PDB file with one MODEL, atoms N, CA, C and O in Angstrom:
MODEL        1
ATOM      1  N   MET A   1      -8.708 -53.066 -35.418  1.00  0.00           N
ATOM      2  CA  MET A   1      -7.310 -53.047 -35.799  1.00  0.00           C
ATOM      3  C   MET A   1      -6.529 -52.066 -34.928  1.00  0.00           C
ATOM      4  O   MET A   1      -5.447 -52.409 -34.452  1.00  0.00           O
ATOM      5  N   THR A   2      -7.035 -50.875 -34.708  1.00  0.00           N
ATOM      6  CA  THR A   2      -6.299 -49.882 -33.926  1.00  0.00           C
ATOM      7  C   THR A   2      -6.270 -50.260 -32.445  1.00  0.00           C
ATOM      8  O   THR A   2      -5.273 -49.996 -31.773  1.00  0.00           O
ATOM      9  N   LEU A   3      -7.335 -50.870 -31.919  1.00  0.00           N
ATOM     10  CA  LEU A   3      -7.332 -51.290 -30.521  1.00  0.00           C
ATOM     11  C   LEU A   3      -6.307 -52.391 -30.289  1.00  0.00           C
ATOM     12  O   LEU A   3      -5.633 -52.407 -29.259  1.00  0.00           O
ATOM     13  N   GLU A   4      -6.188 -53.302 -31.233  1.00  0.00           N
ATOM     14  CA  GLU A   4      -5.196 -54.373 -31.115  1.00  0.00           C
ATOM     15  C   GLU A   4      -3.784 -53.792 -31.184  1.00  0.00           C
ATOM     16  O   GLU A   4      -2.888 -54.244 -30.472  1.00  0.00           O
ATOM     17  N   PHE A   5      -3.591 -52.801 -32.034  1.00  0.00           N
ATOM     18  CA  PHE A   5      -2.292 -52.166 -32.180  1.00  0.00           C
ATOM     19  C   PHE A   5      -1.907 -51.433 -30.894  1.00  0.00           C
ATOM     20  O   PHE A   5      -0.777 -51.549 -30.419  1.00  0.00           O
ATOM     21  N   ILE A   6      -2.850 -50.685 -30.342  1.00  0.00           N
ATOM     22  CA  ILE A   6      -2.589 -49.948 -29.103  1.00  0.00           C
ATOM     23  C   ILE A   6      -2.352 -50.918 -27.950  1.00  0.00           C
ATOM     24  O   ILE A   6      -1.483 -50.689 -27.108  1.00  0.00           O
ATOM     25  N   SER A   7      -3.123 -51.996 -27.915  1.00  0.00           N
ATOM     26  CA  SER A   7      -2.949 -53.004 -26.875  1.00  0.00           C
ATOM     27  C   SER A   7      -1.571 -53.662 -26.997  1.00  0.00           C
ATOM     28  O   SER A   7      -0.917 -53.934 -25.990  1.00  0.00           O
ATOM     29  N   GLY A   8      -1.142 -53.910 -28.212  1.00  0.00           N
ATOM     30  CA  GLY A   8       0.190 -54.497 -28.438  1.00  0.00           C
ATOM     31  C   GLY A   8       1.300 -53.564 -27.997  1.00  0.00           C
ATOM     32  O   GLY A   8       2.286 -53.997 -27.403  1.00  0.00           O
ATOM     33  N   ILE A   9       1.136 -52.278 -28.291  1.00  0.00           N
ATOM     34  CA  ILE A   9       2.133 -51.297 -27.865  1.00  0.00           C
ATOM     35  C   ILE A   9       2.196 -51.246 -26.334  1.00  0.00           C
ATOM     36  O   ILE A   9       3.275 -51.174 -25.747  1.00  0.00           O
ATOM     37  N   LYS A  10       1.032 -51.286 -25.708  1.00  0.00           N
ATOM     38  CA  LYS A  10       0.969 -51.236 -24.253  1.00  0.00           C
ATOM     39  C   LYS A  10       1.686 -52.444 -23.630  1.00  0.00           C
ATOM     40  O   LYS A  10       2.452 -52.295 -22.679  1.00  0.00           O
ATOM     41  N   GLU A  11       1.432 -53.622 -24.168  1.00  0.00           N
ATOM     42  CA  GLU A  11       2.081 -54.835 -23.668  1.00  0.00           C
ATOM     43  C   GLU A  11       3.590 -54.791 -23.904  1.00  0.00           C
ATOM     44  O   GLU A  11       4.371 -55.208 -23.048  1.00  0.00           O
ATOM     45  N   GLY A  12       3.987 -54.292 -25.049  1.00  0.00           N
ATOM     46  CA  GLY A  12       5.415 -54.180 -25.358  1.00  0.00           C
ATOM     47  C   GLY A  12       6.128 -53.230 -24.412  1.00  0.00           C
ATOM     48  O   GLY A  12       7.234 -53.510 -23.950  1.00  0.00           O
ATOM     49  N   GLN A  13       5.483 -52.101 -24.127  1.00  0.00           N
ATOM     50  CA  GLN A  13       6.086 -51.149 -23.196  1.00  0.00           C
ATOM     51  C   GLN A  13       6.190 -51.740 -21.794  1.00  0.00           C
ATOM     52  O   GLN A  13       7.162 -51.496 -21.080  1.00  0.00           O
ATOM     53  N   LYS A  14       5.187 -52.514 -21.408  1.00  0.00           N
ATOM     54  CA  LYS A  14       5.216 -53.135 -20.083  1.00  0.00           C
ATOM     55  C   LYS A  14       6.362 -54.145 -19.988  1.00  0.00           C
ATOM     56  O   LYS A  14       7.094 -54.160 -18.998  1.00  0.00           O
ATOM     57  N   LYS A  15       6.520 -54.982 -21.002  1.00  0.00           N
ATOM     58  CA  LYS A  15       7.608 -55.961 -20.997  1.00  0.00           C
ATOM     59  C   LYS A  15       8.967 -55.264 -21.020  1.00  0.00           C
ATOM     60  O   LYS A  15       9.898 -55.682 -20.331  1.00  0.00           O
ATOM     61  N   PHE A  16       9.075 -54.199 -21.817  1.00  0.00           N
ATOM     62  CA  PHE A  16      10.314 -53.440 -21.892  1.00  0.00           C
ATOM     63  C   PHE A  16      10.645 -52.812 -20.539  1.00  0.00           C
ATOM     64  O   PHE A  16      11.793 -52.859 -20.097  1.00  0.00           O
ATOM     65  N   GLY A  17       9.658 -52.233 -19.890  1.00  0.00           N
ATOM     66  CA  GLY A  17       9.859 -51.620 -18.572  1.00  0.00           C
ATOM     67  C   GLY A  17      10.266 -52.642 -17.529  1.00  0.00           C
ATOM     68  O   GLY A  17      11.141 -52.376 -16.704  1.00  0.00           O
ATOM     69  N   ASP A  18       9.639 -53.810 -17.558  1.00  0.00           N
ATOM     70  CA  ASP A  18       9.996 -54.865 -16.612  1.00  0.00           C
ATOM     71  C   ASP A  18      11.429 -55.334 -16.833  1.00  0.00           C
ATOM     72  O   ASP A  18      12.167 -55.563 -15.874  1.00  0.00           O
ATOM     73  N   THR A  19      11.818 -55.475 -18.086  1.00  0.00           N
ATOM     74  CA  THR A  19      13.173 -55.917 -18.409  1.00  0.00           C
ATOM     75  C   THR A  19      14.208 -54.884 -17.978  1.00  0.00           C
ATOM     76  O   THR A  19      15.214 -55.231 -17.359  1.00  0.00           O
ATOM     77  N   ILE A  20      13.965 -53.626 -18.302  1.00  0.00           N
ATOM     78  CA  ILE A  20      14.890 -52.565 -17.908  1.00  0.00           C
ATOM     79  C   ILE A  20      14.964 -52.459 -16.384  1.00  0.00           C
ATOM     80  O   ILE A  20      16.046 -52.261 -15.832  1.00  0.00           O
ATOM     81  N   GLY A  21      13.828 -52.589 -15.702  1.00  0.00           N
ATOM     82  CA  GLY A  21      13.807 -52.541 -14.238  1.00  0.00           C
ATOM     83  C   GLY A  21      14.622 -53.673 -13.630  1.00  0.00           C
ATOM     84  O   GLY A  21      15.342 -53.457 -12.655  1.00  0.00           O
ATOM     85  N   THR A  22      14.526 -54.859 -14.179  1.00  0.00           N
ATOM     86  CA  THR A  22      15.288 -56.000 -13.680  1.00  0.00           C
ATOM     87  C   THR A  22      16.784 -55.760 -13.861  1.00  0.00           C
ATOM     88  O   THR A  22      17.574 -56.039 -12.958  1.00  0.00           O
ATOM     89  N   ILE A  23      17.169 -55.250 -15.009  1.00  0.00           N
ATOM     90  CA  ILE A  23      18.590 -54.992 -15.276  1.00  0.00           C
ATOM     91  C   ILE A  23      19.131 -53.906 -14.348  1.00  0.00           C
ATOM     92  O   ILE A  23      20.191 -54.072 -13.743  1.00  0.00           O
ATOM     93  N   VAL A  24      18.413 -52.810 -14.239  1.00  0.00           N
ATOM     94  CA  VAL A  24      18.874 -51.699 -13.393  1.00  0.00           C
ATOM     95  C   VAL A  24      18.932 -52.121 -11.929  1.00  0.00           C
ATOM     96  O   VAL A  24      19.890 -51.786 -11.233  1.00  0.00           O
ATOM     97  N   ASN A  25      17.929 -52.847 -11.452  1.00  0.00           N
ATOM     98  CA  ASN A  25      17.936 -53.300 -10.060  1.00  0.00           C
ATOM     99  C   ASN A  25      19.093 -54.257  -9.793  1.00  0.00           C
ATOM    100  O   ASN A  25      19.723 -54.191  -8.737  1.00  0.00           O
ATOM    101  N   SER A  26      19.370 -55.134 -10.730  1.00  0.00           N
ATOM    102  CA  SER A  26      20.476 -56.075 -10.556  1.00  0.00           C
ATOM    103  C   SER A  26      21.805 -55.336 -10.461  1.00  0.00           C
ATOM    104  O   SER A  26      22.633 -55.644  -9.604  1.00  0.00           O
ATOM    105  N   ILE A  27      22.003 -54.376 -11.328  1.00  0.00           N
ATOM    106  CA  ILE A  27      23.250 -53.602 -11.305  1.00  0.00           C
ATOM    107  C   ILE A  27      23.353 -52.787 -10.024  1.00  0.00           C
ATOM    108  O   ILE A  27      24.411 -52.753  -9.395  1.00  0.00           O
ATOM    109  N   ALA A  28      22.273 -52.133  -9.634  1.00  0.00           N
ATOM    110  CA  ALA A  28      22.291 -51.294  -8.438  1.00  0.00           C
ATOM    111  C   ALA A  28      22.520 -52.127  -7.176  1.00  0.00           C
ATOM    112  O   ALA A  28      23.311 -51.738  -6.316  1.00  0.00           O
ATOM    113  N   LEU A  29      21.844 -53.258  -7.058  1.00  0.00           N
ATOM    114  CA  LEU A  29      22.007 -54.086  -5.867  1.00  0.00           C
ATOM    115  C   LEU A  29      23.390 -54.728  -5.810  1.00  0.00           C
ATOM    116  O   LEU A  29      23.940 -54.912  -4.725  1.00  0.00           O
ATOM    117  N   THR A  30      23.952 -55.067  -6.957  1.00  0.00           N
ATOM    118  CA  THR A  30      25.312 -55.596  -6.984  1.00  0.00           C
ATOM    119  C   THR A  30      26.290 -54.538  -6.500  1.00  0.00           C
ATOM    120  O   THR A  30      27.184 -54.837  -5.708  1.00  0.00           O
ATOM    121  N   PHE A  31      26.131 -53.311  -6.966  1.00  0.00           N
ATOM    122  CA  PHE A  31      26.993 -52.205  -6.543  1.00  0.00           C
ATOM    123  C   PHE A  31      26.859 -51.964  -5.040  1.00  0.00           C
ATOM    124  O   PHE A  31      27.865 -51.810  -4.348  1.00  0.00           O
ATOM    125  N   VAL A  32      25.645 -51.931  -4.538  1.00  0.00           N
ATOM    126  CA  VAL A  32      25.418 -51.700  -3.102  1.00  0.00           C
ATOM    127  C   VAL A  32      26.001 -52.837  -2.277  1.00  0.00           C
ATOM    128  O   VAL A  32      26.589 -52.601  -1.222  1.00  0.00           O
ATOM    129  N   TYR A  33      25.844 -54.063  -2.748  1.00  0.00           N
ATOM    130  CA  TYR A  33      26.376 -55.217  -2.019  1.00  0.00           C
ATOM    131  C   TYR A  33      27.899 -55.121  -1.911  1.00  0.00           C
ATOM    132  O   TYR A  33      28.448 -55.224  -0.814  1.00  0.00           O
ATOM    133  N   PHE A  34      28.577 -54.927  -3.026  1.00  0.00           N
ATOM    134  CA  PHE A  34      30.032 -54.865  -2.990  1.00  0.00           C
ATOM    135  C   PHE A  34      30.525 -53.644  -2.226  1.00  0.00           C
ATOM    136  O   PHE A  34      31.542 -53.715  -1.535  1.00  0.00           O
ATOM    137  N   LEU A  35      29.830 -52.544  -2.340  1.00  0.00           N
ATOM    138  CA  LEU A  35      30.224 -51.345  -1.615  1.00  0.00           C
ATOM    139  C   LEU A  35      30.017 -51.547  -0.109  1.00  0.00           C
ATOM    140  O   LEU A  35      30.908 -51.246   0.686  1.00  0.00           O
ATOM    141  N   GLY A  36      28.860 -52.047   0.275  1.00  0.00           N
ATOM    142  CA  GLY A  36      28.551 -52.219   1.698  1.00  0.00           C
ATOM    143  C   GLY A  36      29.303 -53.365   2.339  1.00  0.00           C
ATOM    144  O   GLY A  36      30.008 -53.165   3.328  1.00  0.00           O
ATOM    145  N   VAL A  37      29.167 -54.556   1.798  1.00  0.00           N
ATOM    146  CA  VAL A  37      29.783 -55.734   2.398  1.00  0.00           C
ATOM    147  C   VAL A  37      31.291 -55.719   2.181  1.00  0.00           C
ATOM    148  O   VAL A  37      32.058 -56.031   3.092  1.00  0.00           O
ATOM    149  N   GLY A  38      31.711 -55.358   0.983  1.00  0.00           N
ATOM    150  CA  GLY A  38      33.142 -55.338   0.683  1.00  0.00           C
ATOM    151  C   GLY A  38      33.888 -54.304   1.502  1.00  0.00           C
ATOM    152  O   GLY A  38      34.962 -54.588   2.033  1.00  0.00           O
ATOM    153  N   ALA A  39      33.332 -53.110   1.610  1.00  0.00           N
ATOM    154  CA  ALA A  39      33.982 -52.059   2.394  1.00  0.00           C
ATOM    155  C   ALA A  39      34.021 -52.432   3.870  1.00  0.00           C
ATOM    156  O   ALA A  39      35.028 -52.203   4.539  1.00  0.00           O
ATOM    157  N   THR A  40      32.945 -52.999   4.381  1.00  0.00           N
ATOM    158  CA  THR A  40      32.917 -53.421   5.779  1.00  0.00           C
ATOM    159  C   THR A  40      33.960 -54.501   6.035  1.00  0.00           C
ATOM    160  O   THR A  40      34.675 -54.456   7.037  1.00  0.00           O
ATOM    161  N   SER A  41      34.045 -55.457   5.144  1.00  0.00           N
ATOM    162  CA  SER A  41      35.029 -56.527   5.284  1.00  0.00           C
ATOM    163  C   SER A  41      36.444 -55.972   5.230  1.00  0.00           C
ATOM    164  O   SER A  41      37.304 -56.379   6.012  1.00  0.00           O
ATOM    165  N   LEU A  42      36.684 -55.056   4.322  1.00  0.00           N
ATOM    166  CA  LEU A  42      38.008 -54.455   4.188  1.00  0.00           C
ATOM    167  C   LEU A  42      38.398 -53.694   5.452  1.00  0.00           C
ATOM    168  O   LEU A  42      39.520 -53.836   5.937  1.00  0.00           O
ATOM    169  N   PHE A  43      37.487 -52.891   5.986  1.00  0.00           N
ATOM    170  CA  PHE A  43      37.774 -52.150   7.210  1.00  0.00           C
ATOM    171  C   PHE A  43      38.007 -53.086   8.390  1.00  0.00           C
ATOM    172  O   PHE A  43      38.893 -52.836   9.207  1.00  0.00           O
ATOM    173  N   MET A  44      37.234 -54.152   8.489  1.00  0.00           N
ATOM    174  CA  MET A  44      37.410 -55.092   9.592  1.00  0.00           C
ATOM    175  C   MET A  44      38.769 -55.779   9.499  1.00  0.00           C
ATOM    176  O   MET A  44      39.410 -56.020  10.522  1.00  0.00           O
ATOM    177  N   LYS A  45      39.214 -56.096   8.285  1.00  0.00           N
ATOM    178  CA  LYS A  45      40.520 -56.726   8.127  1.00  0.00           C
ATOM    179  C   LYS A  45      41.650 -55.733   8.382  1.00  0.00           C
ATOM    180  O   LYS A  45      42.684 -56.104   8.936  1.00  0.00           O
ATOM    181  N   LEU A  46      41.464 -54.472   7.984  1.00  0.00           N
ATOM    182  CA  LEU A  46      42.491 -53.459   8.227  1.00  0.00           C
ATOM    183  C   LEU A  46      42.692 -53.201   9.714  1.00  0.00           C
ATOM    184  O   LEU A  46      43.823 -53.038  10.172  1.00  0.00           O
ATOM    185  N   PHE A  47      41.600 -53.165  10.467  1.00  0.00           N
ATOM    186  CA  PHE A  47      41.678 -52.901  11.900  1.00  0.00           C
ATOM    187  C   PHE A  47      41.750 -54.176  12.729  1.00  0.00           C
ATOM    188  O   PHE A  47      41.697 -54.131  13.958  1.00  0.00           O
ATOM    189  N   LYS A  48      41.873 -55.313  12.049  1.00  0.00           N
ATOM    190  CA  LYS A  48      42.015 -56.627  12.684  1.00  0.00           C
ATOM    191  C   LYS A  48      40.914 -56.898  13.705  1.00  0.00           C
ATOM    192  O   LYS A  48      41.171 -57.376  14.810  1.00  0.00           O
ATOM    193  N   LYS A  49      39.688 -56.583  13.311  1.00  0.00           N
ATOM    194  CA  LYS A  49      38.531 -56.859  14.155  1.00  0.00           C
ATOM    195  C   LYS A  49      37.919 -58.184  13.720  1.00  0.00           C
ATOM    196  O   LYS A  49      37.893 -58.502  12.531  1.00  0.00           O
ATOM    197  N   ASN A  50      37.436 -58.940  14.666  1.00  0.00           N
ATOM    198  CA  ASN A  50      36.742 -60.186  14.387  1.00  0.00           C
ATOM    199  C   ASN A  50      35.442 -60.155  15.183  1.00  0.00           C
ATOM    200  O   ASN A  50      35.423 -60.473  16.372  1.00  0.00           O
ATOM    201  N   LEU A  51      34.359 -59.771  14.517  1.00  0.00           N
ATOM    202  CA  LEU A  51      33.085 -59.625  15.210  1.00  0.00           C
ATOM    203  C   LEU A  51      32.449 -60.970  15.541  1.00  0.00           C
ATOM    204  O   LEU A  51      31.709 -61.084  16.518  1.00  0.00           O
ATOM    205  N   VAL A  52      32.731 -61.977  14.742  1.00  0.00           N
ATOM    206  CA  VAL A  52      32.206 -63.309  14.986  1.00  0.00           C
ATOM    207  C   VAL A  52      33.376 -64.164  15.462  1.00  0.00           C
ATOM    208  O   VAL A  52      34.117 -64.729  14.657  1.00  0.00           O
ATOM    209  N   GLN A  53      33.525 -64.248  16.743  1.00  0.00           N
ATOM    210  CA  GLN A  53      34.678 -64.954  17.293  1.00  0.00           C
ATOM    211  C   GLN A  53      34.359 -66.427  17.445  1.00  0.00           C
ATOM    212  O   GLN A  53      33.799 -66.859  18.453  1.00  0.00           O
ATOM    213  N   LEU A  54      34.724 -67.193  16.426  1.00  0.00           N
ATOM    214  CA  LEU A  54      34.441 -68.620  16.438  1.00  0.00           C
ATOM    215  C   LEU A  54      35.669 -69.458  16.786  1.00  0.00           C
ATOM    216  O   LEU A  54      35.580 -70.683  16.879  1.00  0.00           O
ATOM    217  N   GLU A  55      36.809 -68.806  16.979  1.00  0.00           N
ATOM    218  CA  GLU A  55      37.995 -69.558  17.327  1.00  0.00           C
ATOM    219  C   GLU A  55      37.861 -70.083  18.751  1.00  0.00           C
ATOM    220  O   GLU A  55      37.498 -69.348  19.669  1.00  0.00           O
ATOM    221  N   LYS A  56      38.153 -71.328  18.912  1.00  0.00           N
ATOM    222  CA  LYS A  56      38.069 -71.946  20.222  1.00  0.00           C
ATOM    223  C   LYS A  56      39.467 -72.391  20.618  1.00  0.00           C
ATOM    224  O   LYS A  56      40.172 -73.022  19.831  1.00  0.00           O
ATOM    225  N   SER A  57      39.856 -72.066  21.820  1.00  0.00           N
ATOM    226  CA  SER A  57      41.170 -72.523  22.265  1.00  0.00           C
ATOM    227  C   SER A  57      41.124 -74.043  22.437  1.00  0.00           C
ATOM    228  O   SER A  57      40.073 -74.595  22.764  1.00  0.00           O
ATOM    229  N   PRO A  58      42.233 -74.713  22.224  1.00  0.00           N
ATOM    230  CA  PRO A  58      42.231 -76.182  22.289  1.00  0.00           C
ATOM    231  C   PRO A  58      41.854 -76.743  23.648  1.00  0.00           C
ATOM    232  O   PRO A  58      41.317 -77.848  23.729  1.00  0.00           O
ATOM    233  N   ASP A  59      42.121 -76.009  24.711  1.00  0.00           N
ATOM    234  CA  ASP A  59      41.793 -76.528  26.037  1.00  0.00           C
ATOM    235  C   ASP A  59      40.367 -76.199  26.471  1.00  0.00           C
ATOM    236  O   ASP A  59      39.916 -76.709  27.496  1.00  0.00           O
ATOM    237  N   ALA A  60      39.643 -75.362  25.723  1.00  0.00           N
ATOM    238  CA  ALA A  60      38.266 -75.006  26.087  1.00  0.00           C
ATOM    239  C   ALA A  60      37.310 -76.114  25.651  1.00  0.00           C
ATOM    240  O   ALA A  60      37.503 -76.743  24.611  1.00  0.00           O
ATOM    241  N   ALA A  61      36.292 -76.338  26.451  1.00  0.00           N
ATOM    242  CA  ALA A  61      35.325 -77.386  26.143  1.00  0.00           C
ATOM    243  C   ALA A  61      34.199 -76.877  25.250  1.00  0.00           C
ATOM    244  O   ALA A  61      33.607 -77.663  24.510  1.00  0.00           O
ATOM    245  N   THR A  62      33.885 -75.570  25.298  1.00  0.00           N
ATOM    246  CA  THR A  62      32.775 -75.018  24.527  1.00  0.00           C
ATOM    247  C   THR A  62      33.167 -73.669  23.930  1.00  0.00           C
ATOM    248  O   THR A  62      34.232 -73.124  24.222  1.00  0.00           O
ATOM    249  N   TYR A  63      32.292 -73.157  23.100  1.00  0.00           N
ATOM    250  CA  TYR A  63      32.454 -71.814  22.546  1.00  0.00           C
ATOM    251  C   TYR A  63      31.910 -70.739  23.482  1.00  0.00           C
ATOM    252  O   TYR A  63      32.133 -69.552  23.243  1.00  0.00           O
ATOM    253  N   TRP A  64      31.218 -71.118  24.518  1.00  0.00           N
ATOM    254  CA  TRP A  64      30.613 -70.165  25.434  1.00  0.00           C
ATOM    255  C   TRP A  64      31.677 -69.382  26.170  1.00  0.00           C
ATOM    256  O   TRP A  64      32.721 -69.918  26.544  1.00  0.00           O
ATOM    257  N   GLU A  65      31.398 -68.103  26.372  1.00  0.00           N
ATOM    258  CA  GLU A  65      32.296 -67.264  27.154  1.00  0.00           C
ATOM    259  C   GLU A  65      31.716 -67.107  28.547  1.00  0.00           C
ATOM    260  O   GLU A  65      30.499 -67.080  28.729  1.00  0.00           O
ATOM    261  N   GLU A  66      32.586 -67.005  29.507  1.00  0.00           N
ATOM    262  CA  GLU A  66      32.141 -66.828  30.883  1.00  0.00           C
ATOM    263  C   GLU A  66      31.546 -65.435  31.062  1.00  0.00           C
ATOM    264  O   GLU A  66      32.087 -64.449  30.560  1.00  0.00           O
ATOM    265  N   LEU A  67      30.447 -65.364  31.770  1.00  0.00           N
ATOM    266  CA  LEU A  67      29.803 -64.090  32.076  1.00  0.00           C
ATOM    267  C   LEU A  67      30.375 -63.566  33.378  1.00  0.00           C
ATOM    268  O   LEU A  67      30.196 -64.169  34.436  1.00  0.00           O
ATOM    269  N   ASN A  68      31.059 -62.451  33.292  1.00  0.00           N
ATOM    270  CA  ASN A  68      31.699 -61.876  34.470  1.00  0.00           C
ATOM    271  C   ASN A  68      30.754 -60.853  35.083  1.00  0.00           C
ATOM    272  O   ASN A  68      30.634 -59.734  34.583  1.00  0.00           O
ATOM    273  N   LEU A  69      30.096 -61.228  36.143  1.00  0.00           N
ATOM    274  CA  LEU A  69      29.138 -60.337  36.805  1.00  0.00           C
ATOM    275  C   LEU A  69      29.804 -59.418  37.814  1.00  0.00           C
ATOM    276  O   LEU A  69      29.124 -58.599  38.432  1.00  0.00           O
ATOM    277  N   THR A  70      31.077 -59.527  37.995  1.00  0.00           N
ATOM    278  CA  THR A  70      31.741 -58.688  38.988  1.00  0.00           C
ATOM    279  C   THR A  70      31.952 -57.272  38.482  1.00  0.00           C
ATOM    280  O   THR A  70      32.138 -56.362  39.290  1.00  0.00           O
ATOM    281  N   THR A  71      31.929 -57.055  37.179  1.00  0.00           N
ATOM    282  CA  THR A  71      32.144 -55.708  36.666  1.00  0.00           C
ATOM    283  C   THR A  71      30.907 -54.840  36.847  1.00  0.00           C
ATOM    284  O   THR A  71      31.024 -53.628  37.030  1.00  0.00           O
ATOM    285  N   ARG A  72      29.736 -55.438  36.798  1.00  0.00           N
ATOM    286  CA  ARG A  72      28.481 -54.710  37.019  1.00  0.00           C
ATOM    287  C   ARG A  72      27.660 -55.486  38.036  1.00  0.00           C
ATOM    288  O   ARG A  72      27.724 -56.714  38.072  1.00  0.00           O
ATOM    289  N   PRO A  73      26.907 -54.804  38.843  1.00  0.00           N
ATOM    290  CA  PRO A  73      26.062 -55.527  39.799  1.00  0.00           C
ATOM    291  C   PRO A  73      24.993 -56.346  39.062  1.00  0.00           C
ATOM    292  O   PRO A  73      24.527 -55.957  37.991  1.00  0.00           O
ATOM    293  N   ALA A  74      24.622 -57.461  39.641  1.00  0.00           N
ATOM    294  CA  ALA A  74      23.637 -58.341  39.015  1.00  0.00           C
ATOM    295  C   ALA A  74      22.286 -57.660  38.854  1.00  0.00           C
ATOM    296  O   ALA A  74      21.521 -58.025  37.961  1.00  0.00           O
ATOM    297  N   ALA A  75      21.975 -56.683  39.696  1.00  0.00           N
ATOM    298  CA  ALA A  75      20.687 -55.988  39.614  1.00  0.00           C
ATOM    299  C   ALA A  75      20.562 -55.206  38.310  1.00  0.00           C
ATOM    300  O   ALA A  75      19.445 -54.999  37.834  1.00  0.00           O
ATOM    301  N   GLU A  76      21.663 -54.770  37.722  1.00  0.00           N
ATOM    302  CA  GLU A  76      21.591 -54.039  36.477  1.00  0.00           C
ATOM    303  C   GLU A  76      21.182 -54.903  35.286  1.00  0.00           C
ATOM    304  O   GLU A  76      20.722 -54.387  34.268  1.00  0.00           O
ATOM    305  N   TYR A  77      21.348 -56.207  35.418  1.00  0.00           N
ATOM    306  CA  TYR A  77      20.972 -57.118  34.338  1.00  0.00           C
ATOM    307  C   TYR A  77      19.482 -57.429  34.336  1.00  0.00           C
ATOM    308  O   TYR A  77      18.960 -57.916  33.334  1.00  0.00           O
ATOM    309  N   CYS A  78      18.799 -57.162  35.421  1.00  0.00           N
ATOM    310  CA  CYS A  78      17.362 -57.413  35.496  1.00  0.00           C
ATOM    311  C   CYS A  78      16.595 -56.261  34.869  1.00  0.00           C
ATOM    312  O   CYS A  78      16.956 -55.099  35.056  1.00  0.00           O
ATOM    313  N   ARG A  79      15.564 -56.568  34.145  1.00  0.00           N
ATOM    314  CA  ARG A  79      14.666 -55.568  33.543  1.00  0.00           C
ATOM    315  C   ARG A  79      15.439 -54.495  32.780  1.00  0.00           C
ATOM    316  O   ARG A  79      15.329 -53.304  33.072  1.00  0.00           O
ATOM    317  N   GLN A  80      16.217 -54.937  31.801  1.00  0.00           N
ATOM    318  CA  GLN A  80      17.059 -54.011  31.038  1.00  0.00           C
ATOM    319  C   GLN A  80      16.260 -53.123  30.099  1.00  0.00           C
ATOM    320  O   GLN A  80      16.712 -52.034  29.744  1.00  0.00           O
ATOM    321  N   PHE A  81      15.102 -53.564  29.701  1.00  0.00           N
ATOM    322  CA  PHE A  81      14.352 -52.802  28.693  1.00  0.00           C
ATOM    323  C   PHE A  81      13.103 -52.197  29.281  1.00  0.00           C
ATOM    324  O   PHE A  81      12.352 -51.523  28.575  1.00  0.00           O
TER     325      PHE A  81
ENDMDL
END
């Protein structure tokens, strides 16, 4: 009788801990997501930055940008790492 009671308490505490952990993690990750992603988005909109430039001019055939090698010598692009 006492072993079953202790075993039941142990299982109950485990389920309770798992439930509390799930709730706390969900709240914490939601806060981090909105703080990190939301703040980054807000700053990018305030400073009018567009890191993912998907706008294509109507006369352009592709999204590719021309690589201007005249600003740096071509030798600097070899073996960069």
